[in-house]
C-alpha positions as CSV (number, residue, x, y, z in Angstrom):
1,M,-39.6,-69.1,76.2
2,S,-39.1,-66.7,79.1
3,L,-38.0,-63.1,78.6
4,T,-34.6,-63.8,80.3
5,A,-34.0,-66.7,77.9
6,R,-34.8,-64.6,74.9
7,K,-32.5,-61.8,76.1
8,L,-29.7,-64.2,76.6
9,E,-30.3,-65.7,73.1
10,L,-30.1,-62.2,71.5
11,N,-26.9,-61.3,73.4
12,E,-25.3,-64.5,72.2
13,Y,-25.3,-63.2,68.6
14,D,-24.9,-59.5,69.5
15,I,-22.0,-58.0,67.5
16,N,-20.7,-54.5,67.1
17,K,-22.2,-52.7,64.0
18,K,-18.7,-51.4,63.0
19,D,-17.2,-54.9,63.1
20,F,-20.1,-56.2,61.1
21,E,-19.7,-53.4,58.5
22,A,-16.0,-54.1,58.3
23,S,-16.6,-57.8,57.8
24,I,-19.1,-57.1,55.0
25,E,-16.6,-54.7,53.3
26,Q,-13.9,-57.4,53.5
27,I,-16.2,-59.9,51.9
28,A,-17.2,-57.4,49.2
29,D,-13.5,-56.8,48.5
30,Q,-12.8,-60.5,48.2
31,V,-15.8,-61.0,45.9
32,R,-14.5,-58.1,43.7
33,L,-11.1,-59.7,43.5
34,I,-12.5,-63.0,42.6
35,D,-14.7,-61.4,39.9
36,Q,-11.7,-59.6,38.5
37,K,-9.6,-62.8,38.4
38,M,-12.5,-64.7,36.7
39,T,-13.0,-61.9,34.2
40,M,-9.3,-61.8,33.3
41,T,-9.2,-65.6,33.0
42,I,-12.2,-65.7,30.8
43,E,-11.0,-62.8,28.6
44,R,-7.6,-64.5,28.2
45,E,-9.2,-67.8,27.2
46,I,-11.5,-66.2,24.7
47,S,-8.6,-64.2,23.2
48,Q,-6.5,-67.3,23.0
49,G,-9.3,-69.3,21.3
50,F,-9.8,-66.5,18.8
51,E,-6.1,-66.3,18.0
52,D,-5.9,-70.0,17.6
53,N,-8.9,-70.1,15.2
54,L,-7.5,-67.1,13.3
55,R,-4.2,-68.9,12.9
56,K,-6.0,-72.0,11.6
57,V,-8.0,-69.9,9.1
58,N,-4.8,-68.2,7.9
59,E,-3.1,-71.6,7.5
60,T,-6.0,-73.0,5.6
61,K,-6.1,-69.9,3.3
62,F,-2.3,-70.3,2.7
63,L,-2.8,-74.0,1.8
64,I,-5.7,-73.2,-0.5
65,K,-3.6,-70.6,-2.3
66,R,-0.7,-73.0,-2.5
67,M,-2.8,-75.8,-3.9
68,S,-4.4,-73.5,-6.5
69,S,-1.0,-72.3,-7.7
70,L,0.1,-75.9,-8.3
71,S,-2.7,-76.6,-10.8
């Protein structure tokens, strides 16, 4: 490949450093937001699952007490 062709190829992808940094910062911000949303969703699901299981345990305890008081 001749020097002229290489120079043309490099200029084709030449971008401003500040524009590149701004784009990277935007991507980082988007990733941060996605991470926050995922974290909140996962925490909510874990909390909901824990509360559901705790409710079931308490219902079972209540039924056991009730059954033992009948005998």
